[in-house]
Every structure is written in structure tokens, then in C-alpha cells.
N, C-alpha and C positions, 0 to 999 in steps of 0.2 A: 206504730209505734211513734211517737213527736220527738223530734230531735231539741236537744237544749237551745240550739239558735233558734229554732221554730220557737220555743216556749217564752224566751225572751222578748223576740219579736211580738207573740201575741200579747202578752203580759205589759210589753211597753204602751202597744195599740191599744190596750182596753183602760189602763191607768190613764193616758194622755186625752183620750175621747172624753172620760169620765172630770175632766179639769176644764173642758171648754163649758163657758156661761156665757149666756146673752148679757150684753153691757146693759148697763142702764133698767134692766127688768128684775130686778131684786134678784139674782141669782138664777132665774129659771135656767136649767141645763139645756144645751144643747141636742144631747143625745140620751136616748134611754137605752140600754144595754140590757138584755135578756140573757138569762144562766150565771154563772159562777163570773165574779169580777176577778180581779186577780188572784190567781191560786195555782199550786205546783202541778196540776195535774188538769190542768184547764184544756181543751183540745184546740186547734191551730185555727177555727172557725169563731165568727162573732155576728152575732144577729143582735140588731140594732135599729132603732129608730131616730130619726132626725126631727126636730120640733124647731117651729117660730118663737118669736121672741113673746108671742101671747102664750104660748105653752099648746097650741095646734099642732097636729101630727102633719109632716108634710106627707105625701102619697109618698111610698115607696116607689112606686114604678118611675115617678118623675124623678126622683135620688137616681134610680139606674140608671134612667137616660140619659142624666145630666153627667154621668159618673161613665159611661158609654165615650160619649162625645171628649171626655177628659184623658181615655182610652185606661179605663180602671174597670176590671169586671167584676160586678156586682150581682146579686141574684136575688130576687121577689119571693120569700117564701111565707106558708102560715103555719105558725107554732100554734100546738093545744095540746093539752094535757093527755095521756093514755086514756083508754076506758072512759070518757066524757063526752057526750053529743053537744055540748057547746061549741060555737064559732071558736074559732082559733084567732090571734092575733100575727095581721098581717106583718112580714119584717125584712128590712135589708140584712143580706148574710155575705159578709166576707170572708174567705177560705184561703189561709194562705198554703203553697203547696212548698214540698221542700227545699225548692230552689228559691224563694222569696228570700228578700235583704230587707234591711234597714230602710233604701232607696224606696221599695216597695210599699212600706207601711207608714214611711212618710209620706209618700203620694195621697197616700189614701186617708191620712189624716189632715193634711192641708186640704184635699179637697171640702173632706167633712166641714174644718171650720172655716170655708168661703160661703156656709148658710148662715153665719153671724153676721155677715151683710145684710139687711130685712130685704133689700131690693136685687139679692143676688139673681133668682129666678125671672124676675124682670129683663134684666140684665141679658142674660142669656139668651132670653128669648129674642132681645133686641138685636143680640151679635150676630146670631143665625138668620135671620132676616136680613139682615145686611149683607150677608154673606150669600143670599138667594138660595140658603138652605132650608129644607122643610123644618118648620116649626114644633116647638113641642105645645100639645094641648094642654091647659092644665083643667 
């Protein structure tokens, strides 16, 4: 059973992420959300992919690794339709626990919004190189 608080949080997150568009790219959306958009009976999980300003998908594993480095727990899964042999779509999944609050969903939203900066991934690579941490291979 999903609580009203969790329902409000997931619906705010879905609605806010759908509004993220790349500047100067004719309204290219930053994220594609899979499953129902804002609904009363939506569950507390969100499956999505991030796209760059050219409309190319940012690898979900890369999104997950960058999120981990920002203390955000995401999961990479493959969605596919039941009873079909076709390959599924690899997506990033965020699930809200019953302890989640607005600060948690806002932190996820601000992290995803950082991909609006075309150089975000490259900046992160340099940041971790200068800190003598292991870099992310793209």
C-alpha cells in the first residue's frame, strides 16, 4: 500500500522530471519516463532514461555511477513486455521507501537536472581525476 505522502512525492518527481528540457535544442526532453505518468494509483518507483541535447541516451550504468558518487541510490534494470522474446529497454530505476521525504526526491531531481549541462559528465571525470579517485570509463 502506498501512502499519500509517498504518492505526492512520486507524482511531484514525475511531473518535475517531465518538465526538464534541453535549452537551445528545440525542447528536446532530458528524461524519458516509462510507465504511467502522474496517476493516483502509481507505485513508488520511477523508471527513466536520461538523454543528451542531441537526443542520444546517456548510458544508464553511467547515470547510476554518477548518482552513487552523489549519495543517490539508483538501480539499472531491463524492462520488457511479458510474453515477448524481444530485448528490453535498459533503464534507471528510483524507488521511494516509506521513509522518503521531499528532500530525497528534490536531491534526485537536482542530480538529474545537472545533465542539462552538456559538459556535466566530462566535468565529473576531471573532478574525480584531480581528487585521485577512480575515473568513470565512458
